[in-house]
N, C-alpha and C positions, 0 to 999 in steps of 0.2 A: 331405922333399925339401930338399936343401941350397940355398944361395944360388947364383944363376946367376953364371957367369963367375968363380967362386971369390972373390967379394967377401967382405970381412971388415970387422970393425969393429962399430959399434953398429947399423947398418942393413943390411938385406938386400934385394937386388933379386930379386923373385919373379915368376914367370910370371903371366899373366892368370888369374884364378880362384883364386889363392893369395895368402896373406898371411903376413907374418913372425909367427912364434909370439909372441914378446915381444922387448923391448929387449935382454934378456940371452940370448935363444936365437936364434941366427941360423939358424933353420929355417923353411922355408916350408910352411904347412899349407893345406888346402882352405878357401876362403872362400865360404860360401854366402850371404853378406850383400850381395854386390856387385850394384849396379844402375846404370843410366845416370844415376840421380838421387842416387847416393851409396849408402853402406851402408844397407840396409833402407829405401831411399827417404827417409831422414831422418825416419822415423816410429817407429823403435824402436832399441834399443841392440843392437849387434853384439858378442857375447861368444864366447870359446873354450869349447867343450864337448868333454870327453873322449869319444872314440868308439872302442870296441874294433874295430869293423868297419873304421874308417878311422883307424888309429893315426897319430899320437898323438891325433887328434881333428880337429874342424872348427870354423870360425867360423860361427855361425848367429844369426838374428834372434830377439830376445826378444819377448814379447807386445807388441803395439802399444798400449801403455797409453792414450795420449791419443787413439788412433784405434781403439777397440775393434771396429769393424766392418771393419777392414782385417785381412787374414790374414797372420800372421807367417810361416807356412809358405811363403807366396808372396813373402817378403821385403817384405811390406806393399804389394805392387803389385796385389793382387787383393782382392776383398771376400769376407767370410764368407758363409755361406748366408743367403738371404733379404735380402741387402743389395745396394745398387747404388752406382755412382759418383755423386757429387753435386758439381756445380760444374764450372767450365771446366778444360780441360787446361792445365797438367799437375798440377792440384790433386790428383787421384787420391784424394780423401777419400770413404770409403764411409759410407753412411747406410742405415738400415732402409728397405727398398723401400716399406713401408706408410706411411712418413712423407714420402716424396718426391712432390711434385706439381709437375711441370715444373721451373721454376727456383727453386721455393720449398720450404721445409720446412713441412708442415702447412698449406699454402696461405696462410701468414702469419696464420692464425687460431688457432694453438696451439703447443704444444711437443712435441717427440718424446721419449717416455719410454724408459727402458732396455729395456723389454720389447718395443720395436720398434713402438709404436703411438702415434698422436697423442692428446694430451689437449687438446681444443678449449677456447678461452676461453669460448665460448658453448656450453653443454651441449646445445643443440638442433642443433648440427652433428654430423656423423657422423665420429667419430675413426677408425673403420676405413677411411674413404675419404679420409684425409689432410685432414679438415675442408673438403673441396672441395664438399660438398653437405649438405643438411639431412637430419635423421632422417625416418623415415616419418611421414606425416600432418603434416608441417611444410612451409612455403613460404618461400623466400628473398625478403624484402622489404628492399631496400636492402642493408645489410650484416648483417641479422639474420634468423634463422630463426624464423618465427612459427607457432604452432599453427593449423591450418586453422579451428578453431572460433572463433578470435579475429578472423578476417578478415572485414571488411565493405567491399564496394565496392573491393576490392583494397588496402585500408589496414588497418593494425593498430589495432583498437578505434576505428575511425572517426577516427583521429588526435586523439581526445579522452581517451586513456588508454593503458595498456600491458598486454600479455599476461603474466600471472603464472601460470606453469604452463599451465593450459588455460582460465583465466578472465580476463576483462578487469577491470582495476582502473582505474576512471574518475578523471579529474583532479578532478571535482566530485561531491559526494555527491548532487547533484540529477540526475545523469545515470543512466540505467538500464543497469547492468552486464549484465543478462540480454539486452539488445539490443545488446551490444558497444559501449555508450556512443554509439549512433547516435540515441538519442531521450531525451527527458526522462521522469522518473518521473511528473511532472505533465503531463497532456496539454494543459494550457492555458499552458504555459511555452514560451519561444522557445529552440530548440536552438542558434541562431546565437550566443546570448549565454551559453552554458553554463547555460541554464535559470535565470538569475538575473533575467530580465525576463519579464513576462507579456504575453499577447496583449492586444489592444485590449479595453477594458471590464473587464479583470481587474487585480487588485492582489494582491501577496503579503501574506497574512495568516497569521501563525503558520507561515511557511514553505511555504504552499500558495497557488496562484493561485486567487482567489475572484472570481466575477462580482459586482461591487459596483454595477452599474447597476440603478436602481429606476424604477418608474413615477412619474408626476407625483403629488405629494401623499404620497410615501413617501421614506424615507431608509434608508441601510444601517446596521444596528446591528452594530458590530464585536464586540460581546459575544455576541449571539445568532447572528451570522453569517447574517443574513437581512434582507430589506427589511421595514420597519415603517412604520406610518402616522405622519404628522407630528402628527395630532390625538391627544391623550392618551385612553386608554380607562379607563372606570370600573373601579375595582378594581386598577388597576395602580399601580406606584410613582410613575410620572410624574404620573398623574392625582391621586394623593394629595398630591403636592407642589404642584400647581397649586391645589387646593382650600385647602391650608394657607396658601399665599401670599395668596389672595383673602380669607380670613378675617382674616389678620393686617392686611391693608390696610384692611379694613372697620373693624376694632377701632381701628386708628390714627386713621382719619377721625372715628369717633365720639368718641374721646377729645379730639381737637383741637376739634371742635365744642362739646363739653361745656365745655371750658376757656374757649373764647371766650364762650359764653353767661354763664358764671359771672362772668367779668371785666366784661362789659357791665352786669350787674345790680349788681355792686359799685360801679360808677361812676354808677349812677342813670340810665343810659341805657336807655329802654324797648326791649325786644326787639321784633322784628317782630310776634310774636304778641300781646304786650301792647298794642302800638300799634293793632292792628286792633280789639281789645276796647275800648280807650279811645274810639276814634272812633265805634264803634257805641253806646257808652254816651252819648257827647255828643249823638249824633243823636237817640236816644230821649228824652233829657232836653229837648232843644229842642222835639221834637214835643209833649211833655207840657205844657211852658210855653205853647206856642202854643194848645193846646186849652183850657187854663185861661183864657187871655186871651179866646178866642172865647166861652167860657161866661160871662164877666163882662159882655161886651158884650151878649149875649142877655138876661141878667138885667136889665140897665139898660133895655133896650128895652121889656121887658114891664112894668117898674115905671112907666114913663111912661104 
């Protein structure tokens, strides 16, 4: 088709639906790229393609490279199969239907892959449902899908751990993971303090809460982990130590006394024992002299 109104020069005025072939060819050819939003809706390149059926050819849209889910056959105004428009008008951008969840892509929890399915950031969300719901046997708690076996009282691992796969990993090794971290491994520990405190009368000994309360006259032995008598028993180590101490004290006292007696004798001071013997000796001597005197008096009496 030639230019309208016999125009000439470098530009040609063509009817609607036609376009000048080139700057050097003042011929109008069919334009299959035209839309109200511009050629190919601004989403693809419009190029001349030779066509024997419509000589010399037509202008048509090339693949919508940056918009792969828009159809070039429809001048990028329609979506390819299994795709839908996404976004407000006149955006006309197509996305895989499986990735669109209302006004979001993958519910804001993942990315849309080229295969037309969501890859969720949390693998426990269902990518086949645009990450809008959890996989089977999982429950949405907050923003996280948690395996049902890890849930206790509506919380993930009693809020004292996290679910790793299908098992709770507790924040403290003292918590019982088999009970979803809802109790202590030690039944005598306090769960409110992450099991680092024991109940009344109990103390942590070697990592375990032990009842250290004992009866009167007993004490708790932290080596034997039981109550023992305060009195030493014969044959025991403690008893042997007591006997050894008593013997040592007795020997020391004997040595002190022996030294004192020796020093007193060296100074000529009679000891208590010698003093008693001396006084007895003096008393016997005096009685002997008295008897002798009485004897003399009797002899004199009979002599007269």
